[in-house]
C-alpha positions in Angstrom: 16.4 -9.2 9.1 15.8 -11.8 6.3 15.1 -15.3 7.5 17.5 -18.3 6.7 16.8 -19.5 3.5 14.9 -16.7 2.1 15.1 -15.8 -1.6 16.0 -11.8 -1.8 17.2 -11.7 -5.5 15.4 -14.9 -7.1 17.3 -17.8 -9.0 20.3 -17.3 -11.4 19.5 -17.2 -14.9 21.1 -20.5 -17.1 24.2 -19.9 -18.1 23.8 -17.9 -21.3 20.3 -16.8 -21.2 19.8 -13.0 -20.1 18.7 -12.2 -16.9 15.1 -11.5 -16.3 14.3 -7.7 -15.7 13.2 -6.9 -12.4 9.5 -5.7 -11.6 9.6 -2.0 -11.2 6.1 -1.7 -9.7 4.9 -4.4 -7.8 1.5 -4.8 -5.9 1.1 -6.8 -2.9 -2.6 -7.7 -1.7 -3.4 -9.7 1.4 -6.3 -9.5 4.1 -5.5 -8.3 7.8 -2.3 -9.8 9.5 -1.6 -11.9 6.1 1.8 -11.0 6.2 1.7 -8.6 3.3 3.8 -5.3 4.9 6.4 -8.0 5.9 6.7 -9.2 2.4 6.9 -5.6 1.0 9.7 -5.0 3.5 11.8 -7.9 2.5 11.1 -7.1 -1.0 13.1 -4.0 -0.4 15.5 -5.3 2.1 18.5 -5.1 0.2 18.2 -1.6 -1.3 20.7 1.3 -0.2 18.0 4.0 -0.5 14.2 3.4 0.6 11.4 5.9 1.2 8.6 4.2 3.6 5.5 6.2 2.5 2.7 5.5 5.5 -0.6 6.6 3.9 -2.2 7.1 7.7 -3.5 6.8 9.9 -0.6 8.4 12.1 0.1 8.0 16.1 0.3 11.8 16.5 -3.1 12.2 15.4 -6.0 12.6 17.8 -7.4 9.0 17.1 -9.9 8.3 20.3 -11.7 4.9 20.8 -15.4 4.6 21.3 -15.4 6.0 24.8 -13.7 9.4 23.2 -10.7 8.8 25.3 -7.1 8.3 23.4 -6.7 5.3 21.8 -3.2 4.5 22.9 -3.2 0.4 21.8 -3.2 2.1 18.0 -0.7 4.6 18.7 1.6 1.8 20.1 0.9 -0.4 16.9 2.1 2.8 14.6 4.9 3.1 17.0 6.0 -0.2 16.4 5.8 -0.2 12.7 8.1 2.7 13.0 10.8 1.4 15.5 10.7 -2.3 13.1 12.0 -0.4 9.9 15.4 -0.4 8.8 17.4 2.6 10.6 18.3 3.7 7.1 14.9 4.1 5.7 13.4 7.4 5.5 9.9 7.5 6.5 7.3 10.0 4.9 3.8 10.5 6.3 1.5 11.6 3.6 -1.5 11.1 1.5 0.2 12.9 -1.6 1.4 9.5 -3.2 1.5 11.2 -6.5 4.2 13.6 -5.5 6.3 10.9 -3.7 6.5 8.4 -6.5 7.9 11.6 -8.7 10.1 12.6 -6.0 11.4 9.0 -5.7 11.8 8.5 -9.4 13.8 12.2 -9.3 16.0 10.9 -6.2 16.5 7.1 -7.6 15.2 6.4 -4.1 12.9 2.9 -3.9 9.6 3.8 -2.7 7.2 1.6 -0.4 3.9 2.5 -0.2 1.7 1.3 2.7 -0.9 1.2 2.3 -3.7 2.0 -0.4 -6.4 0.8 1.8 -5.6 3.4 4.7 -5.3 6.2 1.7 -8.6 5.3 0.4 -10.3 5.7 3.5 -8.5 9.0 4.4 -9.4 10.6 1.1 -12.9 9.1 1.4 -13.1 11.1 4.4 -11.6 14.2 3.4 -14.0 14.1 0.3 -17.3 13.6 2.3 -17.7 9.8 0.8 -18.2 8.6 4.4 -22.0 10.3 4.8 -24.9 8.8 4.4 -26.0 9.9 1.9 -22.0 11.0 0.4 -22.0 14.3 0.4 -23.0 16.2 -3.1 -19.9 15.3 -5.7 -17.8 13.1 -3.1 -17.6 10.2 -5.2 -16.7 12.2 -8.2 -14.1 14.1 -6.1 -12.6 10.4 -4.7 -12.8 9.1 -8.6 -10.5 12.2 -9.7 -7.9 11.5 -7.0 -7.9 7.7 -8.1 -7.2 8.6 -11.2 -4.2 10.8 -10.4 -2.8 8.1 -8.2 -3.1 5.5 -11.1 -1.4 7.8 -13.4 1.5 8.4 -11.4 1.7 4.8 -10.6 1.8 4.0 -14.4 4.2 6.5 -15.2 6.7 5.7 -12.2 10.1 4.7 -13.5 11.9 3.3 -10.1 11.2 0.9 -7.9 8.1 0.8 -5.9 6.2 -1.6 -3.9 2.7 -1.2 -2.8 0.6 -2.8 0.1 -3.1 -3.1 -0.4 -6.0 -4.7 1.4 -8.2 -7.6 0.0 -11.6 -7.1 -0.1 -15.3 -8.7 -0.9 -14.2 -12.2 0.2 -16.8 -11.9 3.4 -19.9 -10.8 4.0 -21.7 -7.9 2.6 -21.0 -4.8 4.7 -24.4 -4.0 6.6 -24.1 -0.3 6.0 -24.0 1.9 2.9 -20.5 3.4 3.8 -19.1 0.2 4.5 -20.3 -1.6 1.0 -19.2 1.7 -1.1 -15.6 1.8 0.5 -15.4 -2.2 -0.6 -16.4 -1.4 -4.1 -14.0 1.7 -3.9 -11.1 -0.3 -3.2 -11.9 -3.4 -5.2 -12.1 -0.9 -8.2 -8.6 0.7 -7.5 -7.0 -2.5 -6.6 -8.1 -3.5 -10.2 -6.7 -0.4 -11.8 -3.5 -0.7 -9.9 -2.8 -4.2 -10.7 -3.3 -3.6 -14.6 -0.6 -1.1 -14.3 1.8 -3.1 -12.1 4.6 -5.3 -13.7 4.4 -8.0 -10.5 1.0 -8.6 -8.4 1.3 -10.6 -5.4 -1.2 -12.3 -3.2 -0.3 -12.9 0.4 -2.4 -15.5 2.2 -1.1 -16.5 6.0 2.4 -15.6 4.9 2.5 -17.7 2.2 3.1 -15.7 -1.2 1.5 -16.5 -4.4 2.5 -14.3 -7.9 -0.9 -13.7 -9.7 -0.7 -14.0 -13.3 -1.2 -11.0 -15.7 
């Protein structure tokens, strides 16, 4: 639901002036509970055909808490996110963002990717980059997958919005894996931003467009 007074399509152009082209690739960056996902959903609220790509982790995975018991609180969070999406949106749970971008282009569907940080965490896990020290070649494999994602983002011709996490504004992580993730996500955000038509920074529900 769009709030009263919210701008959905932007101001109309002056009489006799051409309308500004709509940004195709929008990257939305923000911290935890900043409102970045809500902003992404509002950006596509008026689209007739939307695919929501959830880049993990997913409730049907066997996530456990510190005591080894199923993490019911996390499962409830994921379920709430699913229930809040418009009924006509299609949900895809995958780490294969490049294929989803290509499919959205072919099918003329808008695509919302939420989010880049969880995608990176998952592929670092798959490629052995969380180990201390990382598995042999792990960071090279992560770099290869980042390159594939960046190329697919660059080539996307449809309407796509991606949500990512802001990193590096707090203390330096005390453990190597945390520092590696911070560095990798910071670099990935820069790569995607460089290939985006619009980059938005969300803080406490307030949205600011970042200059190119």
